[in-house]
VOLO-653540 format. One line per field, with one value per atom (N, C-alpha, C, O): residue in one letter; atom name; x, y, z. Coordinates in nm, 2 decimals, padded with zeros to 4 digits, m for minus. Example, Ala and Ser with C-alpha at 12.3 -4.5 7.8 and 13.67 -1.06 7.14 Angstrom:
2
r	[a / a / a / a / s / s / s / s]
a	[N / CA / C / O / N / CA / C / O]
px	[01.32 / 01.23 / 01.32 / 01.42 / 01.28 / 01.37 / 01.29 / 01.34]
py	[m00.57 / m00.45 / m00.33 / m00.33 / m00.22 / m00.11 / 00.00 / 00.11]
pz	[00.78 / 00.78 / 00.78 / 00.85 / 00.71 / 00.71 / 00.79 / 00.80]
END
This chain:
123
r	[m / m / m / m / r / r / r / r / v / v / v / v / q / q / q / q / r / r / r / r / g / g / g / g / i / i / i / i / q / q / q / q / q / q / q / q / s / s / s / s / r / r / r / r / i / i / i / i / r / r / r / r / q / q / q / q / e / e / e / e / r / r / r / r / d / d / d / d / r / r / r / r / a / a / a / a / a / a / a / a / w / w / w / w / t / t / t / t / g / g / g / g / s / s / s / s / s / s / s / s / q / q / q / q / v / v / v / v / l / l / l / l / i / i / i / i / e / e / e / e / l / l / l / l / q / q / q / q / t / t / t / t / n / n / n / n / g / g / g / g / v / v / v / v / g / g / g / g / e / e / e / e / i / i / i / i / t / t / t / t / t / t / t / t / d / d / d / d / e / e / e / e / i / i / i / i / d / d / d / d / f / f / f / f / g / g / g / g / v / v / v / v / v / v / v / v / f / f / f / f / t / t / t / t / k / k / k / k / r / r / r / r / p / p / p / p / f / f / f / f / f / f / f / f / t / t / t / t / w / w / w / w / h / h / h / h / v / v / v / v / e / e / e / e / l / l / l / l / v / v / v / v / t / t / t / t / g / g / g / g / a / a / a / a / l / l / l / l / v / v / v / v / a / a / a / a / g / g / g / g / d / d / d / d / f / f / f / f / p / p / p / p / s / s / s / s / v / v / v / v / s / s / s / s / a / a / a / a / f / f / f / f / v / v / v / v / t / t / t / t / d / d / d / d / w / w / w / w / s / s / s / s / m / m / m / m / n / n / n / n / s / s / s / s / k / k / k / k / g / g / g / g / y / y / y / y / y / y / y / y / v / v / v / v / g / g / g / g / a / a / a / a / i / i / i / i / v / v / v / v / s / s / s / s / v / v / v / v / r / r / r / r / v / v / v / v / s / s / s / s / s / s / s / s / v / v / v / v / t / t / t / t / q / q / q / q / y / y / y / y / n / n / n / n / l / l / l / l / g / g / g / g / f / f / f / f / m / m / m / m / l / l / l / l / s / s / s / s / f / f / f / f / v / v / v / v / g / g / g / g / e / e / e / e / s / s / s / s / f / f / f / f / r / r / r / r / g / g / g / g / p / p / p / p / v / v / v / v / k / k / k / k]
a	[N / CA / C / O / N / CA / C / O / N / CA / C / O / N / CA / C / O / N / CA / C / O / N / CA / C / O / N / CA / C / O / N / CA / C / O / N / CA / C / O / N / CA / C / O / N / CA / C / O / N / CA / C / O / N / CA / C / O / N / CA / C / O / N / CA / C / O / N / CA / C / O / N / CA / C / O / N / CA / C / O / N / CA / C / O / N / CA / C / O / N / CA / C / O / N / CA / C / O / N / CA / C / O / N / CA / C / O / N / CA / C / O / N / CA / C / O / N / CA / C / O / N / CA / C / O / N / CA / C / O / N / CA / C / O / N / CA / C / O / N / CA / C / O / N / CA / C / O / N / CA / C / O / N / CA / C / O / N / CA / C / O / N / CA / C / O / N / CA / C / O / N / CA / C / O / N / CA / C / O / N / CA / C / O / N / CA / C / O / N / CA / C / O / N / CA / C / O / N / CA / C / O / N / CA / C / O / N / CA / C / O / N / CA / C / O / N / CA / C / O / N / CA / C / O / N / CA / C / O / N / CA / C / O / N / CA / C / O / N / CA / C / O / N / CA / C / O / N / CA / C / O / N / CA / C / O / N / CA / C / O / N / CA / C / O / N / CA / C / O / N / CA / C / O / N / CA / C / O / N / CA / C / O / N / CA / C / O / N / CA / C / O / N / CA / C / O / N / CA / C / O / N / CA / C / O / N / CA / C / O / N / CA / C / O / N / CA / C / O / N / CA / C / O / N / CA / C / O / N / CA / C / O / N / CA / C / O / N / CA / C / O / N / CA / C / O / N / CA / C / O / N / CA / C / O / N / CA / C / O / N / CA / C / O / N / CA / C / O / N / CA / C / O / N / CA / C / O / N / CA / C / O / N / CA / C / O / N / CA / C / O / N / CA / C / O / N / CA / C / O / N / CA / C / O / N / CA / C / O / N / CA / C / O / N / CA / C / O / N / CA / C / O / N / CA / C / O / N / CA / C / O / N / CA / C / O / N / CA / C / O / N / CA / C / O / N / CA / C / O / N / CA / C / O / N / CA / C / O / N / CA / C / O / N / CA / C / O / N / CA / C / O / N / CA / C / O / N / CA / C / O / N / CA / C / O / N / CA / C / O / N / CA / C / O / N / CA / C / O / N / CA / C / O / N / CA / C / O / N / CA / C / O / N / CA / C / O / N / CA / C / O / N / CA / C / O / N / CA / C / O / N / CA / C / O / N / CA / C / O / N / CA / C / O / N / CA / C / O / N / CA / C / O]
px	[m04.87 / m04.79 / m04.70 / m04.62 / m04.63 / m04.52 / m04.44 / m04.32 / m04.51 / m04.36 / m04.34 / m04.24 / m04.46 / m04.39 / m04.29 / m04.19 / m04.30 / m04.22 / m04.05 / m03.96 / m04.07 / m03.96 / m03.89 / m03.77 / m03.95 / m03.90 / m03.85 / m03.77 / m03.91 / m03.82 / m03.69 / m03.59 / m03.67 / m03.58 / m03.46 / m03.35 / m03.53 / m03.46 / m03.36 / m03.24 / m03.39 / m03.37 / m03.27 / m03.16 / m03.33 / m03.23 / m03.11 / m03.01 / m03.10 / m02.98 / m02.89 / m02.77 / m02.97 / m02.87 / m02.80 / m02.71 / m02.92 / m02.84 / m02.69 / m02.59 / m02.71 / m02.64 / m02.54 / m02.44 / m02.54 / m02.43 / m02.35 / m02.23 / m02.45 / m02.38 / m02.29 / m02.19 / m02.31 / m02.26 / m02.13 / m02.02 / m02.14 / m02.01 / m01.92 / m01.82 / m01.96 / m01.85 / m01.87 / m01.89 / m01.87 / m01.90 / m01.82 / m01.82 / m01.77 / m01.76 / m01.77 / m01.83 / m01.69 / m01.66 / m01.53 / m01.44 / m01.53 / m01.38 / m01.36 / m01.41 / m01.27 / m01.20 / m01.07 / m00.97 / m01.03 / m00.96 / m00.91 / m00.98 / m00.81 / m00.70 / m00.63 / m00.52 / m00.63 / m00.53 / m00.48 / m00.56 / m00.33 / m00.29 / m00.22 / m00.15 / m00.26 / m00.24 / m00.15 / m00.15 / m00.07 / 00.00 / 00.00 / 00.00 / m00.02 / m00.08 / 00.07 / 00.13 / 00.12 / 00.19 / 00.16 / 00.19 / 00.10 / 00.09 / m00.10 / m00.16 / m00.17 / m00.28 / m00.32 / m00.24 / m00.43 / m00.43 / m00.51 / m00.54 / m00.56 / m00.60 / m00.54 / m00.46 / m00.58 / m00.48 / m00.59 / m00.69 / m00.56 / m00.64 / m00.52 / m00.42 / m00.61 / m00.54 / m00.50 / m00.57 / m00.40 / m00.42 / m00.55 / m00.60 / m00.58 / m00.69 / m00.63 / m00.54 / m00.72 / m00.69 / m00.70 / m00.74 / m00.69 / m00.71 / m00.72 / m00.65 / m00.83 / m00.90 / m00.81 / m00.77 / m00.80 / m00.71 / m00.81 / m00.77 / m00.95 / m01.07 / m01.18 / m01.13 / m01.29 / m01.38 / m01.55 / m01.63 / m01.56 / m01.65 / m01.80 / m01.83 / m01.86 / m02.00 / m02.10 / m02.17 / m02.11 / m02.17 / m02.07 / m01.98 / m02.13 / m02.07 / m02.03 / m02.12 / m01.89 / m01.85 / m01.90 / m01.93 / m01.91 / m01.92 / m01.76 / m01.66 / m01.76 / m01.59 / m01.65 / m01.75 / m01.53 / m01.51 / m01.36 / m01.27 / m01.33 / m01.21 / m01.19 / m01.29 / m01.05 / m01.01 / m00.88 / m00.84 / m00.82 / m00.76 / m00.67 / m00.73 / m00.51 / m00.47 / m00.32 / m00.25 / m00.29 / m00.19 / m00.06 / m00.05 / 00.05 / 00.15 / 00.26 / 00.31 / 00.30 / 00.44 / 00.38 / 00.33 / 00.43 / 00.41 / 00.30 / 00.28 / 00.22 / 00.12 / 00.07 / 00.12 / m00.11 / m00.22 / m00.19 / m00.15 / m00.18 / m00.21 / m00.34 / m00.43 / m00.35 / m00.51 / m00.55 / m00.47 / m00.69 / m00.75 / m00.75 / m00.82 / m00.65 / m00.61 / m00.61 / m00.55 / m00.69 / m00.76 / m00.72 / m00.69 / m00.71 / m00.75 / m00.84 / m00.87 / m00.89 / m01.06 / m01.01 / m00.95 / m01.04 / m01.01 / m01.15 / m01.24 / m01.14 / m01.23 / m01.14 / m01.03 / m01.24 / m01.22 / m01.32 / m01.39 / m01.33 / m01.44 / m01.39 / m01.30 / m01.47 / m01.46 / m01.52 / m01.63 / m01.39 / m01.45 / m01.49 / m01.57 / m01.47 / m01.49 / m01.49 / m01.38 / m01.59 / m01.57 / m01.54 / m01.59 / m01.40 / m01.39 / m01.47 / m01.47 / m01.50 / m01.58 / m01.54 / m01.49 / m01.54 / m01.51 / m01.61 / m01.69 / m01.58 / m01.67 / m01.78 / m01.85 / m01.86 / m01.97 / m02.01 / m02.12 / m01.94 / m02.04 / m02.00 / m02.08 / m01.87 / m01.85 / m01.76 / m01.71 / m01.72 / m01.64 / m01.50 / m01.47 / m01.40 / m01.23 / m01.15 / m01.04 / m01.22 / m01.12 / m01.17 / m01.29 / m01.14 / m01.18 / m01.09 / m00.97 / m01.11 / m01.01 / m01.10 / m01.22 / m00.98 / m01.05 / m00.99 / m00.92 / m01.02 / m00.96 / m00.97 / m01.07 / m00.89 / m00.86 / m00.85 / m00.78 / m00.91 / m00.86 / m00.84 / m00.93 / m00.72 / m00.69 / m00.69 / m00.59 / m00.76 / m00.74 / m00.72 / m00.78 / m00.61 / m00.55 / m00.43 / m00.38 / m00.42 / m00.32 / m00.19 / m00.10 / m00.19 / m00.07 / 00.00 / m00.07 / 00.11 / 00.10 / 00.08 / 00.17 / 00.04 / 00.01 / 00.06 / 00.03 / 00.16 / 00.17 / 00.04 / 00.03 / m00.06 / m00.15 / m00.15 / m00.08 / m00.25 / m00.21 / m00.37 / m00.45 / m00.38 / m00.54 / m00.54 / m00.45 / m00.66 / m00.64 / m00.81 / m00.91 / m00.80 / m00.96 / m00.94 / m00.85 / m01.07 / m01.12 / m01.27 / m01.37 / m01.26 / m01.38 / m01.43 / m01.34 / m01.54 / m01.59 / m01.71 / m01.81 / m01.66 / m01.85 / m01.82 / m01.72 / m01.94 / m01.92 / m01.85 / m01.86 / m01.74 / m01.69 / m01.65 / m01.65 / m01.61 / m01.62 / m01.49 / m01.40 / m01.49 / m01.37 / m01.25 / m01.13 / m01.30 / m01.25 / m01.24 / m01.31 / m01.16 / m01.13 / m01.28 / m01.37 / m01.31 / m01.40 / m01.41 / m01.35 / m01.50 / m01.44 / m01.56 / m01.56]
py	[01.78 / 01.88 / 01.90 / 01.81 / 01.96 / 01.97 / 01.82 / 01.81 / 01.74 / 01.58 / 01.57 / 01.52 / 01.64 / 01.57 / 01.67 / 01.63 / 01.81 / 01.90 / 01.84 / 01.83 / 01.82 / 01.79 / 01.65 / 01.66 / 01.54 / 01.46 / 01.49 / 01.42 / 01.58 / 01.63 / 01.72 / 01.68 / 01.80 / 01.88 / 01.81 / 01.83 / 01.68 / 01.57 / 01.51 / 01.53 / 01.47 / 01.41 / 01.49 / 01.46 / 01.61 / 01.73 / 01.76 / 01.82 / 01.75 / 01.73 / 01.62 / 01.64 / 01.49 / 01.39 / 01.35 / 01.27 / 01.43 / 01.42 / 01.53 / 01.50 / 01.66 / 01.75 / 01.68 / 01.68 / 01.62 / 01.54 / 01.45 / 01.46 / 01.34 / 01.27 / 01.32 / 01.25 / 01.45 / 01.54 / 01.56 / 01.55 / 01.59 / 01.63 / 01.53 / 01.56 / 01.43 / 01.29 / 01.21 / 01.09 / 01.21 / 01.16 / 01.22 / 01.34 / 01.18 / 01.22 / 01.15 / 01.04 / 01.21 / 01.10 / 01.10 / 01.18 / 00.97 / 00.97 / 00.82 / 00.70 / 00.87 / 00.81 / 00.70 / 00.77 / 00.58 / 00.52 / 00.45 / 00.37 / 00.49 / 00.44 / 00.36 / 00.41 / 00.23 / 00.11 / 00.13 / 00.15 / 00.11 / 00.08 / m00.06 / m00.10 / m00.10 / m00.28 / m00.27 / m00.17 / m00.36 / m00.37 / m00.49 / m00.57 / m00.53 / m00.66 / m00.70 / m00.60 / m00.83 / m00.82 / m00.97 / m01.08 / m00.96 / m01.10 / m01.15 / m01.05 / m01.27 / m01.30 / m01.41 / m01.49 / m01.39 / m01.47 / m01.40 / m01.28 / m01.48 / m01.39 / m01.40 / m01.48 / m01.28 / m01.27 / m01.22 / m01.15 / m01.27 / m01.22 / m01.15 / m01.18 / m01.00 / m00.98 / m01.01 / m01.10 / m00.96 / m00.97 / m00.88 / m00.80 / m00.90 / m00.83 / m00.68 / m00.65 / m00.60 / m00.45 / m00.41 / m00.51 / m00.29 / m00.22 / m00.08 / m00.03 / m00.04 / 00.09 / 00.20 / 00.31 / 00.17 / 00.29 / 00.38 / 00.46 / 00.37 / 00.42 / 00.37 / 00.26 / 00.37 / 00.32 / 00.36 / 00.45 / 00.25 / 00.31 / 00.25 / 00.14 / 00.40 / 00.33 / 00.24 / 00.16 / 00.26 / 00.12 / 00.13 / 00.21 / m00.03 / m00.08 / 00.02 / 00.07 / 00.06 / 00.17 / 00.12 / 00.00 / 00.20 / 00.22 / 00.19 / 00.25 / 00.06 / 00.00 / 00.02 / m00.03 / 00.10 / 00.14 / 00.08 / 00.06 / 00.07 / 00.06 / 00.11 / 00.14 / 00.14 / 00.16 / 00.10 / 00.03 / 00.10 / 00.02 / 00.12 / 00.20 / 00.11 / 00.19 / 00.10 / 00.04 / 00.11 / 00.01 / 00.10 / 00.21 / 00.04 / 00.09 / 00.08 / 00.18 / m00.02 / 00.03 / m00.12 / m00.22 / m00.05 / m00.15 / m00.07 / 00.05 / m00.12 / m00.06 / m00.16 / m00.27 / m00.12 / m00.20 / m00.30 / m00.22 / m00.43 / m00.48 / m00.49 / m00.57 / m00.40 / m00.42 / m00.59 / m00.69 / m00.57 / m00.74 / m00.80 / m00.91 / m00.75 / m00.82 / m00.77 / m00.82 / m00.65 / m00.58 / m00.65 / m00.77 / m00.64 / m00.71 / m00.70 / m00.59 / m00.81 / m00.84 / m00.83 / m00.92 / m00.75 / m00.68 / m00.66 / m00.59 / m00.75 / m00.71 / m00.73 / m00.79 / m00.62 / m00.64 / m00.61 / m00.51 / m00.72 / m00.73 / m00.78 / m00.87 / m00.70 / m00.76 / m00.90 / m00.95 / m00.97 / m01.13 / m01.13 / m01.22 / m01.05 / m01.02 / m00.92 / m00.86 / m00.88 / m00.71 / m00.77 / m00.87 / m00.67 / m00.72 / m00.61 / m00.49 / m00.65 / m00.58 / m00.58 / m00.69 / m00.48 / m00.47 / m00.55 / m00.62 / m00.52 / m00.62 / m00.51 / m00.56 / m00.39 / m00.34 / m00.32 / m00.25 / m00.39 / m00.42 / m00.27 / m00.22 / m00.24 / m00.13 / m00.19 / m00.29 / m00.14 / m00.15 / m00.15 / m00.03 / m00.21 / m00.17 / m00.22 / m00.17 / m00.31 / m00.39 / m00.45 / m00.42 / m00.53 / m00.56 / m00.67 / m00.66 / m00.76 / m00.87 / m00.85 / m00.87 / m00.80 / m00.78 / m00.91 / m00.98 / m00.93 / m01.02 / m00.95 / m00.88 / m00.95 / m00.91 / m01.04 / m01.14 / m01.03 / m01.06 / m01.05 / m01.00 / m01.09 / m01.06 / m01.12 / m01.19 / m01.14 / m01.22 / m01.14 / m01.04 / m01.22 / m01.13 / m01.27 / m01.35 / m01.27 / m01.35 / m01.25 / m01.31 / m01.14 / m01.05 / m01.00 / m00.94 / m01.04 / m01.01 / m00.89 / m00.90 / m00.78 / m00.65 / m00.65 / m00.74 / m00.50 / m00.47 / m00.38 / m00.29 / m00.42 / m00.29 / m00.27 / m00.35 / m00.13 / m00.04 / m00.04 / 00.01 / m00.11 / m00.09 / 00.03 / 00.06 / 00.11 / 00.19 / 00.15 / 00.17 / 00.09 / 00.05 / 00.17 / 00.23 / 00.19 / 00.30 / 00.28 / 00.26 / 00.30 / 00.26 / 00.40 / 00.48 / 00.44 / 00.55 / 00.54 / 00.47 / 00.62 / 00.60 / 00.72 / 00.78 / 00.71 / 00.78 / 00.71 / 00.59 / 00.78 / 00.70 / 00.81 / 00.94 / 00.74 / 00.81 / 00.89 / 00.85 / 01.02 / 01.14 / 01.10 / 01.14 / 01.03 / 01.02 / 00.87 / 00.79 / 00.83 / 00.67 / 00.62 / 00.70 / 00.48 / 00.42 / 00.32 / 00.22 / 00.37 / 00.26 / 00.16 / 00.05]
pz	[01.54 / 01.43 / 01.50 / 01.45 / 01.60 / 01.67 / 01.69 / 01.70 / 01.68 / 01.71 / 01.56 / 01.52 / 01.46 / 01.33 / 01.32 / 01.26 / 01.36 / 01.33 / 01.36 / 01.28 / 01.51 / 01.59 / 01.52 / 01.52 / 01.45 / 01.41 / 01.24 / 01.19 / 01.19 / 01.09 / 01.12 / 01.05 / 01.19 / 01.25 / 01.26 / 01.22 / 01.38 / 01.42 / 01.25 / 01.26 / 01.17 / 01.06 / 01.00 / 00.97 / 00.98 / 00.92 / 01.02 / 00.96 / 01.12 / 01.23 / 01.16 / 01.13 / 01.14 / 01.16 / 01.02 / 01.00 / 00.93 / 00.81 / 00.78 / 00.71 / 00.84 / 00.84 / 00.91 / 00.85 / 01.05 / 01.11 / 01.02 / 00.99 / 00.99 / 00.86 / 00.78 / 00.77 / 00.69 / 00.60 / 00.65 / 00.59 / 00.75 / 00.81 / 00.88 / 00.95 / 00.85 / 00.91 / 00.79 / 00.83 / 00.64 / 00.54 / 00.42 / 00.41 / 00.35 / 00.20 / 00.08 / 00.07 / m00.04 / m00.14 / m00.15 / m00.13 / m00.21 / m00.24 / m00.33 / m00.32 / m00.40 / m00.51 / m00.51 / m00.50 / m00.51 / m00.47 / m00.60 / m00.66 / m00.63 / m00.78 / m00.81 / m00.81 / m00.83 / m00.84 / m00.99 / m01.08 / m01.02 / m01.17 / m01.15 / m01.07 / m01.28 / m01.30 / m01.41 / m01.49 / m01.42 / m01.57 / m01.62 / m01.54 / m01.73 / m01.78 / m01.89 / m01.93 / m01.93 / m02.02 / m02.10 / m02.06 / m02.18 / m02.28 / m02.26 / m02.26 / m02.24 / m02.25 / m02.13 / m02.07 / m02.11 / m02.00 / m01.87 / m01.87 / m01.76 / m01.62 / m01.54 / m01.52 / m01.43 / m01.31 / m01.21 / m01.23 / m01.12 / m00.98 / m00.88 / m00.84 / m00.86 / m00.75 / m00.63 / m00.58 / m00.54 / m00.37 / m00.35 / m00.43 / m00.21 / m00.22 / m00.17 / m00.09 / m00.24 / m00.26 / m00.13 / m00.07 / m00.05 / 00.11 / 00.03 / m00.06 / 00.07 / m00.01 / 00.08 / 00.04 / 00.16 / 00.26 / 00.33 / 00.41 / 00.30 / 00.30 / 00.37 / 00.40 / 00.42 / 00.43 / 00.37 / 00.41 / 00.25 / 00.22 / 00.30 / 00.34 / 00.31 / 00.38 / 00.32 / 00.38 / 00.20 / 00.12 / 00.01 / m00.01 / m00.08 / m00.21 / m00.30 / m00.36 / m00.32 / m00.41 / m00.56 / m00.57 / m00.65 / m00.77 / m00.80 / m00.76 / m00.88 / m00.95 / m01.11 / m01.17 / m01.15 / m01.32 / m01.35 / m01.27 / m01.48 / m01.52 / m01.64 / m01.71 / m01.69 / m01.83 / m01.86 / m01.76 / m01.96 / m02.03 / m02.14 / m02.21 / m02.14 / m02.24 / m02.29 / m02.20 / m02.42 / m02.43 / m02.40 / m02.44 / m02.32 / m02.26 / m02.35 / m02.39 / m02.39 / m02.53 / m02.68 / m02.68 / m02.75 / m02.88 / m02.96 / m02.92 / m03.08 / m03.12 / m03.14 / m03.14 / m03.16 / m03.22 / m03.33 / m03.42 / m03.38 / m03.44 / m03.55 / m03.53 / m03.68 / m03.75 / m03.73 / m03.75 / m03.70 / m03.68 / m03.58 / m03.57 / m03.46 / m03.36 / m03.24 / m03.15 / m03.22 / m03.09 / m02.98 / m03.02 / m02.83 / m02.77 / m02.68 / m02.63 / m02.66 / m02.60 / m02.42 / m02.37 / m02.35 / m02.20 / m02.11 / m02.15 / m01.99 / m01.89 / m01.79 / m01.78 / m01.66 / m01.52 / m01.44 / m01.46 / m01.32 / m01.26 / m01.10 / m01.07 / m01.01 / m00.86 / m00.83 / m00.84 / m00.79 / m00.79 / m00.62 / m00.60 / m00.51 / m00.41 / m00.32 / m00.29 / m00.28 / m00.12 / m00.03 / 00.01 / 00.04 / 00.21 / 00.28 / 00.25 / 00.35 / 00.46 / 00.58 / 00.61 / 00.67 / 00.86 / 00.89 / 00.83 / 01.03 / 01.15 / 01.15 / 01.24 / 01.10 / 01.08 / 00.97 / 00.96 / 00.85 / 00.76 / 00.63 / 00.56 / 00.64 / 00.57 / 00.52 / 00.57 / 00.36 / 00.24 / 00.26 / 00.25 / 00.29 / 00.34 / 00.18 / 00.15 / 00.10 / 00.00 / m00.09 / m00.10 / m00.18 / m00.30 / m00.34 / m00.30 / m00.40 / m00.51 / m00.66 / m00.69 / m00.74 / m00.87 / m00.92 / m00.86 / m01.03 / m01.14 / m01.30 / m01.32 / m01.39 / m01.50 / m01.64 / m01.62 / m01.72 / m01.84 / m01.96 / m02.02 / m02.06 / m02.16 / m02.27 / m02.27 / m02.38 / m02.48 / m02.64 / m02.67 / m02.73 / m02.81 / m02.88 / m02.81 / m03.01 / m03.07 / m03.03 / m02.98 / m03.04 / m03.02 / m02.86 / m02.78 / m02.83 / m02.70 / m02.64 / m02.56 / m02.62 / m02.56 / m02.43 / m02.35 / m02.41 / m02.23 / m02.23 / m02.31 / m02.11 / m02.13 / m01.98 / m01.90 / m01.93 / m01.83 / m01.82 / m01.90 / m01.71 / m01.61 / m01.51 / m01.44 / m01.52 / m01.38 / m01.34 / m01.40 / m01.22 / m01.15 / m01.06 / m01.00 / m01.06 / m00.95 / m00.93 / m01.01 / m00.75 / m00.66 / m00.64 / m00.62 / m00.64 / m00.59 / m00.49 / m00.50 / m00.41 / m00.32 / m00.16 / m00.11 / m00.13 / 00.02 / 00.10 / 00.09 / 00.20 / 00.29 / 00.39 / 00.38 / 00.51 / 00.64 / 00.62 / 00.54 / 00.69 / 00.70 / 00.79 / 00.78 / 00.88 / 01.02 / 01.04 / 00.97 / 01.13 / 01.20 / 01.19 / 01.20 / 01.19 / 01.21 / 01.34 / 01.35 / 01.46 / 01.57 / 01.56 / 01.63]
END
């Protein structure tokens, strides 16, 4: 019983230690498009090191002009590649965006990456 308790206490200490040097981070990237078509970003450097693949979400808004009835834009954004450091942690991504519409809209995308990251430098 003491050995199991020791192992459990050790795991609790490890979790506390890990909590002390990790935290939640959100990286926001703004991207503006004008017209229709597809674009792929250069590599986006997160500026933080995520311990696991971060959650990726996005939203889009009309920057200028007005929506044309019957011709709302169809848009999508997705990660095409993840950048990882030599230890297998996530440090960046490449994102592609697609806009379809007859009308040339000026759209603003907000790309969001959220996850657990290290609080200090990772060696």
